[in-house]
C-alpha positions as CSV (number, residue, x, y, z in Angstrom):
1,M,107.8,100.2,99.7
2,C,110.9,101.5,100.8
3,G,112.8,104.8,101.8
4,I,115.6,106.2,100.1
5,A,117.9,109.3,101.0
6,G,121.2,110.6,100.3
7,F,123.8,113.5,100.4
8,I,125.7,114.8,97.5
9,S,128.6,117.5,98.2
10,F,129.4,120.0,95.7
11,E,132.3,121.1,98.0
12,G,134.6,118.1,97.7
13,R,135.3,115.2,100.0
14,R,133.6,115.0,103.4
15,D,134.4,113.3,106.6
16,T,133.4,109.7,106.2
17,G,132.4,109.5,109.7
18,W,129.9,112.6,109.2
19,M,128.7,111.0,106.0
20,D,127.9,107.7,107.7
21,T,126.1,109.2,110.7
22,L,124.1,111.3,108.5
23,G,123.0,108.2,106.5
24,R,122.2,106.5,109.8
25,T,120.2,109.4,111.1
26,M,118.2,109.4,107.6
27,T,117.7,105.9,107.9
28,G,116.4,105.9,111.3
29,A,113.8,108.6,110.1
30,M,112.5,106.4,107.6
31,A,112.4,103.3,109.8
32,H,108.5,103.1,109.3
33,R,108.8,102.8,105.7
34,G,110.8,99.5,105.7
35,E,111.8,96.4,107.8
36,D,115.4,96.6,107.2
37,A,118.4,98.8,106.7
38,R,121.8,98.2,105.8
39,A,125.0,100.8,106.4
40,P,125.0,103.6,104.3
41,Y,126.9,103.6,101.1
42,V,129.8,106.3,101.1
43,S,131.9,106.6,98.1
44,A,135.6,106.1,98.0
45,C,135.7,110.0,96.8
46,G,133.8,111.1,100.0
47,T,131.2,112.9,98.0
48,V,128.1,110.5,97.8
49,M,126.2,109.1,100.4
50,L,123.1,106.8,99.9
51,C,121.0,104.9,102.2
52,A,117.8,103.2,102.3
53,T,115.3,101.2,104.4
54,R,113.6,97.8,102.8
55,L,110.1,96.6,102.7
56,A,110.8,93.3,100.9
57,V,107.9,92.3,99.0
58,R,109.4,90.3,96.5
59,D,112.7,88.0,97.5
60,R,112.9,88.5,101.0
61,T,116.4,87.4,101.5
62,E,119.4,89.6,102.2
63,A,120.3,89.4,98.7
64,G,117.8,92.0,97.6
65,D,119.0,94.5,100.3
66,Q,120.0,98.1,99.5
67,P,122.2,100.0,98.8
68,M,122.9,97.4,95.7
69,T,126.0,97.1,93.2
70,D,126.2,95.7,90.0
71,P,128.9,93.0,89.8
72,T,131.6,95.3,88.4
73,G,131.0,98.0,91.1
74,R,130.2,100.7,88.6
75,I,126.4,101.4,89.6
76,V,125.2,102.0,93.3
77,L,121.4,102.3,93.6
78,V,118.7,102.6,96.1
79,H,115.1,102.2,95.3
80,N,111.7,103.0,96.8
81,G,108.4,101.3,95.1
82,E,107.9,98.3,92.8
83,I,109.1,98.0,89.4
84,Y,107.0,95.2,87.6
85,G,109.0,94.9,84.2
86,S,110.0,96.9,81.1
87,R,108.1,97.4,78.0
88,S,111.4,97.3,76.3
89,P,112.7,93.9,77.7
90,A,116.4,93.3,76.7
91,P,118.8,90.3,77.8
92,P,120.0,91.1,81.2
93,P,123.5,92.5,81.5
94,W,124.5,89.7,84.3
95,P,122.7,86.5,85.5
96,R,120.1,87.5,88.3
97,R,121.4,87.2,91.5
98,T,117.9,87.9,92.8
99,T,114.3,87.9,92.1
100,C,113.7,91.6,93.6
101,D,112.9,94.4,91.4
102,T,115.8,96.4,92.6
103,E,118.3,94.2,90.7
104,F,116.1,94.6,87.8
105,A,116.3,98.4,88.0
106,L,119.9,98.3,88.5
107,Q,120.3,96.1,85.3
108,Q,118.2,98.7,83.2
109,V,120.3,101.6,84.6
110,Y,123.6,99.8,83.9
111,R,122.5,99.3,80.4
112,H,122.0,102.8,79.4
113,D,124.2,105.8,79.4
114,D,121.0,108.1,79.2
115,P,118.9,107.8,82.1
116,A,115.9,108.7,79.9
117,D,116.4,105.4,78.0
118,A,116.4,103.4,81.2
119,L,113.5,105.2,82.8
120,R,111.2,105.6,79.9
121,P,110.2,101.9,79.5
122,L,109.9,100.8,82.9
123,S,106.5,99.7,84.3
124,G,105.9,100.5,87.9
125,M,105.9,103.2,90.7
126,F,109.1,104.2,91.9
127,A,111.9,106.7,93.0
128,L,115.4,105.9,92.3
129,A,119.0,107.3,93.1
130,W,122.4,105.7,91.6
131,H,125.9,106.8,91.6
132,D,128.0,106.1,88.6
133,T,131.3,105.4,90.4
134,W,133.2,105.9,86.9
135,T,131.9,109.3,85.9
136,G,131.0,110.7,89.5
137,R,127.5,111.3,88.1
138,V,124.2,110.7,90.7
139,V,120.8,110.5,89.1
140,L,117.5,110.9,91.1
141,A,114.5,109.7,89.3
142,R,110.6,109.4,89.9
143,D,108.0,107.3,88.2
144,H,105.8,108.4,85.5
145,F,102.9,109.4,87.6
146,G,104.7,110.6,90.8
147,V,103.0,107.6,92.6
148,K,106.5,107.7,94.8
149,P,107.7,110.8,96.2
150,L,111.4,112.2,96.1
151,S,111.9,115.5,98.0
152,Y,115.5,117.4,97.7
153,V,117.1,120.6,99.1
154,R,120.5,122.4,98.8
155,T,122.2,122.8,101.9
156,H,125.4,122.4,103.9
157,G,127.4,122.6,100.4
158,G,125.6,120.1,98.9
159,L,122.1,118.5,98.0
160,L,120.3,116.5,100.5
161,F,117.3,114.1,99.2
162,A,114.8,111.8,100.7
163,S,111.4,109.9,100.4
164,E,109.8,112.5,102.8
165,P,110.4,115.9,103.9
166,G,110.3,115.1,107.3
167,V,113.6,113.0,106.9
168,L,115.3,116.1,105.7
169,L,114.0,118.0,108.6
170,A,115.4,115.2,111.0
171,T,119.0,115.7,110.0
172,G,119.2,119.3,111.6
173,L,120.3,120.5,108.3
174,V,117.0,122.1,106.8
175,A,115.2,124.7,109.0
176,G,111.8,123.7,108.2
177,E,110.6,127.1,107.6
178,V,107.4,128.1,106.0
179,D,107.0,131.2,103.6
180,P,103.8,133.1,104.0
181,E,103.1,133.7,100.3
182,E,103.6,130.2,99.3
183,Y,101.4,128.9,102.2
184,V,98.5,131.3,101.1
185,L,98.9,130.1,97.5
186,R,99.0,126.3,98.4
187,S,96.1,127.1,101.0
188,W,94.1,129.0,98.2
189,I,94.4,126.2,95.6
190,R,94.1,123.4,98.0
191,M,94.3,119.9,96.4
192,D,95.8,121.1,93.2
193,A,98.8,122.4,94.8
194,A,101.4,119.7,93.5
195,D,104.6,121.0,91.5
196,D,108.0,121.2,92.3
197,R,107.5,123.5,95.1
198,T,106.3,122.1,98.7
199,W,105.0,123.7,101.8
200,L,108.7,124.1,103.1
201,R,110.7,126.9,102.2
202,G,113.8,125.7,99.7
203,V,112.4,122.4,99.8
204,R,111.6,121.0,96.5
205,A,109.7,118.0,94.9
206,L,110.9,115.9,92.0
207,Q,108.0,115.9,89.6
208,P,106.8,112.7,87.8
209,A,108.3,111.3,84.8
210,E,111.4,113.6,85.7
211,Y,115.1,112.9,86.6
212,L,117.7,114.9,88.1
213,T,121.2,114.7,87.0
214,L,123.8,115.9,89.5
215,D,127.4,116.4,87.5
216,R,129.1,118.3,90.6
217,P,128.2,121.2,91.0
218,A,125.8,121.5,88.0
219,T,122.1,120.0,88.5
220,R,119.6,119.6,85.6
221,A,116.1,118.3,85.6
222,R,114.6,116.5,82.5
223,R,111.2,115.3,81.7
224,Y,111.8,111.5,80.1
225,W,107.8,110.6,79.4
226,Q,104.6,112.5,78.6
227,P,101.4,111.1,77.2
228,T,100.9,111.5,73.5
229,P,97.5,113.3,73.0
230,V,96.5,112.1,69.3
231,D,92.9,111.3,68.7
232,G,92.4,107.6,67.3
233,L,90.4,104.7,67.5
234,V,90.5,103.1,70.8
235,S,88.3,99.9,71.6
236,T,87.2,98.3,74.7
237,E,89.1,95.4,73.9
238,E,92.4,97.6,74.0
239,I,91.5,98.7,77.2
240,R,90.5,95.7,78.8
241,D,93.8,94.0,77.6
242,A,95.9,96.6,79.2
243,F,94.1,96.8,82.4
244,D,94.5,93.0,82.7
245,R,98.3,93.1,81.9
246,A,98.2,95.9,84.7
247,V,96.6,93.9,87.1
248,A,98.7,91.0,86.3
249,E,102.1,92.8,86.7
250,R,100.8,94.0,90.1
251,A,99.8,90.7,91.3
252,V,103.1,89.4,92.2
253,S,103.9,89.4,96.0
254,D,105.5,87.4,98.5
255,V,103.4,89.1,101.4
256,P,100.0,89.2,102.4
257,R,97.7,91.4,100.4
258,A,94.5,93.6,100.9
259,A,92.4,95.8,98.9
260,V,90.5,99.1,99.2
261,L,87.0,98.1,98.3
262,S,84.5,101.0,98.3
263,G,82.1,99.6,96.0
264,G,83.0,101.9,93.2
265,V,83.8,101.1,89.5
266,D,87.8,101.2,90.1
267,S,88.3,99.4,93.3
268,T,85.7,96.5,92.3
269,A,87.2,95.9,89.1
270,A,90.7,95.8,90.6
271,V,89.5,93.1,93.2
272,A,87.8,91.1,90.6
273,A,90.6,91.0,88.5
274,L,92.6,90.0,91.3
275,T,90.3,87.2,92.4
276,R,90.3,85.8,88.5
277,L,93.9,85.4,88.9
278,D,93.3,83.4,91.7
279,V,95.2,86.3,94.3
280,P,93.9,85.9,97.7
281,V,92.8,89.5,98.7
282,E,90.6,90.8,101.3
283,G,88.7,94.2,101.0
284,Y,88.5,96.7,103.3
285,V,85.9,99.7,103.1
286,L,85.6,102.9,105.6
287,R,82.3,103.7,107.2
288,Y,82.0,107.2,108.4
289,Q,79.6,107.7,111.7
290,D,78.2,110.5,113.7
291,G,77.7,112.7,110.6
292,I,81.6,113.4,109.9
293,G,80.9,112.9,105.8
294,G,82.0,110.2,103.4
295,S,79.9,108.6,100.7
296,G,77.1,107.2,102.6
297,D,76.4,104.0,100.8
298,D,80.1,102.8,100.2
299,V,79.4,100.0,103.0
300,T,76.4,98.7,101.0
301,H,77.8,98.6,97.4
302,A,81.2,97.3,99.1
303,A,79.2,94.6,100.7
304,E,77.4,93.6,97.4
305,A,80.7,93.4,95.5
306,A,82.5,91.4,98.1
307,R,79.8,88.9,97.8
308,H,79.6,89.1,94.1
309,L,83.4,88.4,94.0
310,G,83.5,85.9,97.2
311,V,86.1,87.9,99.2
312,P,86.0,88.7,102.8
313,L,85.4,92.4,103.8
314,T,86.2,94.5,106.7
315,V,84.4,97.5,107.6
316,C,86.3,100.0,109.5
317,D,84.5,102.8,111.4
318,L,85.8,106.3,111.8
319,D,83.8,108.4,114.5
320,Q,84.1,112.2,115.5
321,Q,86.4,111.5,118.4
322,R,89.1,109.4,116.3
323,A,88.8,111.8,113.4
324,A,89.2,114.6,115.7
325,D,92.2,113.2,117.4
326,L,93.8,112.5,114.1
327,V,93.8,116.3,113.2
328,P,96.9,117.7,115.0
329,V,98.7,114.4,114.4
330,L,98.2,113.5,110.6
331,P,99.9,117.0,109.6
332,T,103.3,115.6,111.0
333,R,103.1,112.9,108.5
334,L,102.0,114.9,105.7
335,M,104.1,117.7,106.4
336,R,101.4,120.1,105.6
337,P,98.0,121.2,106.8
338,L,94.7,119.1,106.3
339,L,93.0,120.0,103.0
340,H,90.3,117.3,102.8
341,G,88.5,114.9,105.0
342,A,89.9,112.0,103.1
343,E,93.1,112.3,104.4
344,L,92.1,111.2,108.0
345,A,90.0,108.6,106.3
346,M,92.8,107.1,104.5
347,H,95.0,107.2,107.5
348,H,92.6,105.3,109.6
349,L,91.8,102.7,106.7
350,Y,95.4,101.9,106.4
351,G,96.0,101.6,109.9
352,A,93.3,98.7,110.2
353,I,94.8,97.2,107.4
354,A,98.5,97.0,108.6
355,A,96.7,95.8,111.8
356,D,95.7,92.7,110.0
357,R,99.2,92.1,109.0
358,N,98.8,92.8,105.5
359,V,101.6,94.6,103.5
360,V,100.6,95.4,99.7
361,V,97.4,97.1,99.0
362,Y,95.6,97.6,96.1
363,S,93.6,100.7,94.9
364,G,91.8,102.3,92.2
365,H,92.9,105.9,92.5
366,G,94.1,107.6,88.9
367,A,91.1,106.0,87.1
368,D,89.2,109.3,87.4
369,E,91.9,111.5,86.2
370,L,92.4,109.4,83.1
371,W,88.9,108.1,82.3
372,G,86.1,110.4,83.7
373,Y,86.2,113.1,86.1
374,Q,86.5,115.9,83.7
375,S,84.1,118.3,81.5
376,G,86.6,121.0,80.8
377,R,84.9,123.5,83.2
378,Y,88.6,124.2,84.8
379,F,89.6,125.6,81.4
380,P,86.4,127.2,79.7
381,V,87.3,128.5,76.1
382,V,85.1,129.1,73.2
383,D,87.7,128.7,70.6
384,P,89.9,125.7,71.5
385,Y,92.3,126.9,68.6
386,A,92.7,130.1,70.6
387,P,96.0,130.8,72.1
388,T,96.3,129.1,75.5
389,Y,97.3,132.3,77.2
390,I,93.8,133.3,77.3
391,H,92.1,129.7,78.2
392,G,90.3,130.2,81.0
393,R,92.6,132.8,82.9
394,H,89.7,135.1,84.6
395,Y,88.1,131.8,85.7
396,L,91.2,130.2,87.3
397,T,92.4,133.5,88.8
398,H,89.2,134.9,90.2
399,Q,86.4,132.5,90.1
400,L,87.2,128.9,90.3
401,Y,88.5,128.4,94.0
402,S,86.4,131.2,95.5
403,D,83.1,129.8,93.6
404,E,83.6,126.4,94.6
405,R,84.4,127.1,98.5
406,P,83.5,130.6,99.1
407,V,83.8,130.5,103.0
408,W,87.6,128.8,102.7
409,A,88.3,131.7,100.0
410,R,87.2,134.3,102.4
411,L,89.1,132.6,105.2
412,V,92.3,132.4,103.2
413,T,91.8,136.0,101.7
414,W,91.9,137.0,105.5
415,M,95.0,135.1,106.4
416,A,96.8,136.7,103.6
417,R,95.8,140.1,104.7
418,E,96.9,139.5,108.2
419,L,100.0,138.1,106.8
420,D,100.8,141.1,104.4
421,V,100.5,138.8,101.4
422,D,99.3,140.3,98.4
423,M,96.4,138.2,96.8
424,N,96.7,139.5,93.4
425,T,100.4,138.2,93.3
426,V,99.3,134.9,94.4
427,T,96.2,134.6,92.0
428,D,98.9,135.6,89.3
429,R,101.1,132.6,90.4
430,V,98.3,130.2,90.2
431,W,97.7,131.2,86.8
432,E,101.1,130.7,86.0
433,R,101.8,127.3,87.6
434,T,98.6,125.8,86.9
435,M,98.9,126.5,83.1
436,E,102.5,125.3,83.0
437,E,101.2,121.6,82.7
438,Y,98.0,122.7,80.6
439,R,100.4,123.9,78.0
440,A,103.0,121.1,78.3
441,I,101.3,119.0,75.9
442,K,100.8,119.9,72.1
443,T,97.1,119.6,71.2
444,A,94.0,121.8,70.0
445,S,91.9,119.9,72.8
446,P,91.5,122.0,75.8
447,L,89.9,118.8,77.6
448,K,93.1,116.7,76.8
449,R,95.1,119.9,78.1
450,G,92.7,119.8,81.0
451,R,93.4,116.0,81.5
452,H,97.1,116.5,81.5
453,H,96.8,119.1,84.1
454,L,95.0,116.6,86.4
455,L,97.4,114.0,85.9
456,R,100.5,116.3,86.7
457,R,99.0,118.4,89.7
458,F,95.9,116.8,91.4
459,L,96.9,113.1,90.9
460,V,100.1,113.9,92.3
461,Y,98.5,115.4,95.4
462,V,96.6,112.1,95.7
463,N,99.8,109.9,95.3
464,D,101.6,112.1,98.1
465,M,98.7,111.6,100.3
466,V,98.5,108.0,99.8
467,D,102.1,107.5,100.2
468,A,102.3,109.3,103.3
469,T,99.6,107.9,105.1
470,S,100.5,104.1,104.0
471,A,104.0,104.4,104.6
472,T,103.3,105.4,108.2
473,F,102.0,101.8,108.7
474,T,104.8,100.0,106.3
475,L,102.4,99.3,103.5
476,E,102.8,99.4,99.8
477,D,99.6,100.5,98.1
478,R,99.7,99.7,94.3
479,P,97.3,101.7,92.3
480,V,96.1,99.4,89.3
481,F,95.3,102.4,87.1
482,Q,98.2,104.1,87.0
483,D,99.8,102.2,84.2
484,V,101.8,103.8,81.2
485,A,99.9,101.5,78.7
486,L,96.6,102.5,80.1
487,A,97.5,106.1,80.3
488,E,98.6,106.2,76.5
489,L,95.2,104.8,75.6
490,A,93.5,107.3,77.6
491,F,95.3,110.3,75.8
492,R,94.7,108.5,72.6
493,C,90.9,108.1,73.2
494,P,88.6,111.2,72.0
495,E,87.3,112.7,75.1
496,H,83.7,112.5,74.3
497,L,83.6,108.6,74.6
498,K,84.8,108.8,78.2
499,D,81.5,110.5,79.1
500,T,78.7,110.0,76.8
501,G,76.2,112.6,78.4
502,E,73.8,110.0,78.5
503,P,71.6,110.0,81.9
504,G,72.5,107.7,84.7
505,S,75.9,106.2,83.9
506,S,77.7,108.4,81.7
507,H,80.6,108.9,84.0
508,K,83.5,106.8,82.8
509,S,81.2,105.1,80.5
510,L,83.8,103.5,78.2
511,L,86.1,102.3,80.9
512,K,82.8,100.8,82.4
513,E,82.0,99.1,79.3
514,A,85.6,97.6,78.9
515,L,85.3,96.1,82.5
516,A,81.6,95.3,82.4
517,D,81.9,91.4,83.2
518,L,84.1,92.4,86.2
519,L,81.1,94.5,87.8
520,P,77.8,93.8,89.6
521,D,74.9,95.8,87.9
522,S,74.7,97.8,90.9
523,V,78.2,99.0,90.8
524,R,78.4,99.6,87.1
525,H,75.2,102.0,87.5
526,R,76.1,103.6,90.5
527,P,76.4,107.4,90.2
528,K,79.9,109.2,90.9
529,Q,79.8,110.4,94.5
530,G,82.0,112.9,95.9
531,F,83.1,113.6,99.4
532,P,80.2,115.6,101.2
533,T,81.3,118.3,103.7
534,P,80.3,117.2,107.0
535,T,77.7,119.6,108.6
536,D,76.9,118.1,112.3
537,P,77.3,121.1,114.6
538,G,78.7,119.0,117.5
539,Y,81.7,118.0,115.1
540,V,82.2,121.8,114.3
541,R,82.0,122.7,117.8
542,R,84.6,120.0,118.5
543,L,87.1,121.1,115.9
544,A,86.5,124.5,116.5
545,D,87.6,124.0,120.1
546,L,90.5,122.2,119.0
547,A,91.6,125.1,116.9
548,D,91.2,127.4,119.6
549,G,93.1,125.1,122.0
550,L,96.0,125.3,119.4
551,G,95.9,128.8,118.8
552,T,95.6,130.8,115.7
553,P,98.3,129.9,113.0
554,F,101.4,132.0,112.8
555,G,100.3,134.0,115.7
556,L,97.5,135.8,114.0
557,P,94.9,138.0,115.5
558,P,91.7,136.2,116.7
559,L,89.4,135.8,113.6
560,P,86.8,138.3,112.8
561,A,83.2,137.0,114.5
562,A,81.4,137.3,111.4
563,L,84.1,135.2,109.5
564,R,84.5,132.8,112.6
565,A,80.5,132.1,112.4
566,E,80.8,131.0,108.8
567,L,83.4,128.3,109.2
568,G,82.7,124.8,108.7
569,V,84.3,121.5,109.4
570,G,86.8,121.7,106.5
571,E,88.0,125.2,107.5
572,W,88.3,124.5,111.4
573,M,90.4,121.5,110.4
574,F,92.6,123.4,108.3
575,L,93.2,126.0,110.9
576,A,93.9,123.4,113.8
577,S,96.0,121.3,111.5
578,T,98.2,124.4,110.4
579,S,98.9,125.4,114.0
580,A,99.7,121.8,115.0
581,W,102.0,121.6,111.7
582,L,103.5,124.9,112.5
583,G,104.1,123.7,116.2
584,H,105.8,120.5,115.1
585,L,108.2,122.4,112.6
586,A,109.1,124.8,115.7
587,H,109.8,121.8,117.7
588,L,112.2,120.2,115.1
589,R,114.1,123.2,114.7
590,T,115.2,123.1,118.3
591,D,115.4,119.5,118.7
592,P,115.6,117.2,115.5
593,R,115.9,114.1,117.6
594,S,112.1,114.2,118.1
595,H,111.2,113.6,114.8
596,G,109.2,110.5,114.6
597,E,107.9,108.1,116.9
598,H,109.5,105.0,114.5
599,S,113.2,106.3,114.6
600,R,115.7,103.5,115.5
601,T,118.7,106.1,116.0
602,P,119.0,109.2,117.5
603,L,118.2,112.1,115.2
604,A,120.7,115.0,116.4
605,L,123.5,115.4,114.0
606,A,126.2,117.7,114.7
607,R,127.5,120.4,112.2
608,P,131.2,119.8,111.7
609,A,132.8,122.1,109.7
610,P,133.0,120.8,105.9
611,R,136.4,119.3,105.0
612,V,136.9,120.7,101.4
613,G,139.8,119.2,99.1
614,P,140.9,116.1,97.5
């Protein structure tokens, strides 16, 4: 875990002092993402600034600090995340000066003129930015799955980027405004709203497996990897070998380690594989109290798995009061409203893990999107060879979201009407943006197309949520299943093998078979459980009172009485968190110094007139 940020001027040289102040401001706003920060790098040409905070996980000496430069001085690089290795190893271009992965990334970038050639074979989770001082080019890049985020915005005659949108706002150069139509669209599709737009006007997100080249003033985004969806024979032995390699790569750490252990297949297999490598790891499981949701028997299954594996287990309790207290706070970290109770749970769980002085956390998210979770109902078609423009159009634009959560749909539709947003326009754009990733791979199988959509949209939503909540506590979450070799096997595997349709344990049946010896029988045969909607009337009233106290979002009129009576926990949480988030954005617009309790430097930034010229 680290934080990276920077500014690239499109208008020529900038004042060195202004660039340095900007870098220190952004570094201060990212202080929670790392323990140490060097002075920002400002290029000799006065057009590029790069800065970083570093959470040292491997090689904790100063030699691994960032920004890092190769021995010739050609490439200057900053790096967030963890790179475990390369699937195309080559001799290093210079003898290693450190054992940290940042230098490994620097060597890969130095070796290749084409960024895609450097990025494609990397194994890991990362966001990178580097400046080639010989050519002047700057490149921003994000890992294959989007585990590590990278946001950017054009402003002040250049491009500003950072690991978190809040860091962009902390500079005072970004307004932090919300477009009503985008707000309604992202609220409507909820957890499927991961794409290159964000909840903030003008702020974009670099997409998974993409890099952005900046050859002043031109910018160009390209995708460097996507899975190949060709059906072939995939054995459980292949899956197991790839899984074991993924765990072994992620096992290296010079700091204390923990794991989320929910008692499900994915987290249990990850912890079991780590224990077989003699990696000391402690399990953590969340227990929901007072009827606020969650999979009720997680603790029972997690405790059995922990006993079976011989690892200690810490149970973290989340009650109504703590959950409600987080509702107005967490949107300031996520930089969006709350869309799911899991956001509160993850924040609380990571806080407990960090309080015990752990730094690296292992988790199993990503396995569902690759190996289960998907029956094709998002894209119902009669003929898979039919043109993709007719795949599920009516379902996606009119039925899916309103059928899944009718009260939520009525609430958002009411908000759209009050904000003068045309819902027909919104649903048309839902169709276009959802189908973009569905169409992105060439295959006749709507199931494989749907899986690619899950990989590029829903999983990215999960990854962004994990990064924001874990980074709050200076933790590095390592998702074991988000591995390129595993993903390529998953896209090669015929879909019907992943879910056999047999009663009892058909969900992820092939993956369970591959990992069978790592799992207690109770875990292996445990049915898939979702996150049930809390229905406790006391919790509903508590959140309704919170929302009333914060006022309606955007200054909208009071809710109609009939609609108000229908709202449950999720809707009240959404309304309250939206109001808290909008209030936070308004406060930042008037006083950027208020951004973040972890800031180490004042965040106000004067706006001098840009100096343009040689």
